[in-house]
N, C-alpha and C positions, 0 to 999 in steps of 0.2 A: 395540447397539440398545437403546432404552428402551421402556417400556410407556406413555410419555406420548403424548397426542394431539399430532400434528404441529401446530405453531402456524402458522397462516396468517391474518393479520389481515383478509384479504378474504373468508374463509369465515365465514359466520354460522351459529350453532347452529340446527338444525332443531328444531322442537317435536315432542315425542313424539306420534305419531299414536295410539298405544295409550293407554288410560287408565292413568296412573301414579298410584299412591297412596303417600303418605308417612305412616309411622306409627312409633311407638316400637318398638324391638326388644324381643323377649321371649326367654326361655330356649329356646323351641322353634325359634328362628331360628338356633341355633348352627351346625348343619350347612350350611344354605344360605349363611350369612354366611361360613363358611370357604371355600365354593366361590367366592364373589365375591372374597375376599381372595387366593385362589390365582391369579386372573387376572393378578396382578402377578408371578407366577413364584415358585418355591420349593416347599417340602415341605408336602403336603396335611395330613399328621398334625400338623405344627407349627401350621398354621393352625386346625385344629380346637381345639387347646388355646387359641390366641390368641383365637379367636372367643368361646369360653366365658368367658375372662377379661374381654374387652371388655364383654360383656353383664352380667357380675357387678359390675364395678368402675366403669364409666362412669356418671355421674349423668345424662348426656344421650347417647342413642344412637338415631338414627333410621335406618330402612331404606326403600328404594324398591322397590315391587313393580309388575310388569306381569303381569296374568293370574295372580296368586298366585305368581309367580316372583320371587325376590329379585334385583334388578339393581344395587343400590348401597347404600352406607351412609355415614354421617357421624356423628361423635360429638364430644364435648367433655368436658374434665375440668379441675379446678383442678390446676395443675402448677407447680413451681418452675422457671421458665424460666431465671433467672440465680441462681447461688449467692448466698445472703445476702438474697434478696428473699422476700416472701410469695408463696404460690401465686397464680397468675393463670389465668384461663380460657384453655385452649389447645385448638384443634381437634385431635382425635385421629383422624385418618384421614378421607379423602374419596375414595371409590373408586366408580366405575361400571364395570360389565362393558363391555369394549371395543365390542361390537356395539351398545350403547345409548348410547354417548357422542355428544356434540355435538347433544343433543336437549333440553337444558335441565334434565336430571335432577339433575346435580351442583349447579346453582344452587338448585333447589328444596330439595334436601337441606340444603345449607349455610344457606339462609335459615331453614328449619325449626329447625335446631340453634341458630342465632343468636337466633331468637325465644324459644326455651325458655331459653337462657342469660340473655338480657336480662329475661325475665319474673321470674327469681329473683334476678338481680344487675344491676339496671337501670343502675347508674352505673359498672360495671366494664368495662374494655376486654376484647376477645377477641383472642388472638394465634393465628397459624398459621405453621407452618414448612414450607417447600416447597423441593424441589430446584430450584436456579436454572435447570436445563435444562428444567423443566416450565413453559414460557411460557404454555400454555393455562390452567393452573391459576392462575398468577400473575395473568393478565389477568382471569379470573373473579373472583378475590378483590378485585382493584382495582375492578372494576365494581360490587361489592357493598359498597364503602366501606372496604376495607382499604388501608393505605398501608405502604410499605416502611420499616422502621426499622433494618435491619441485614443484613449478610451475613457468613458465616463458614464455615469448614470443619466446625465443630461448633456446633450450636444446640439448646438444650433437650435435651441429652444424645444428640442424633442426630448421628452422624458421617457426613459426606458424602465418602467416600473418592474422592480424585482430583477433587473438585469443591467446590461450595459450596452452602450453603443460604441461603434468604432468610427473614428474620423479618418478618412482616407484622402490623400491629395495626389493629383496627377500634375506633374510639372510640365511646362511647355516642351521641355527637352524630350519628354516621353513620346510626344507626337512625332518629333523629328526622328527619334530612334526607330519608331515603328514604321516610318515611311521609307527607311533605308534598307 
């Protein structure tokens, strides 16, 4: 069993009925961020350390809140995707608490992060690595202008044990096309 949203092309995302706010993450978000991260399974103590690390090192990290409760996050950082190349912008996590999925929150988070990256690096592409089994996330990225550029068992130092990952790229022109 995976923690991915079951992909059903006939199901459309519902808009969140509650007021969702998207804002930059702060140091005070570490505990709540670790709770969101833990919805993917694993050790809560490990997620506390990871959450603090994300907040400290990611130049772009946005969180989604409903009624002051953290329900999702998305970040980006320059990262060496392929050995021998210069660092390129890479999405560093896109997670929404399961009960709040399929409401457009992930799209809002990802768009917020993309806007911030493109504000500082307007002509650089942005990459994302997704488990090939996570069809809902792949379709979301494609709807926002990402295109598949490769598949492998290991991408951007992420190993997909028993499976494969998908490398997606969003060119700067995708932002301009979406704005018109």
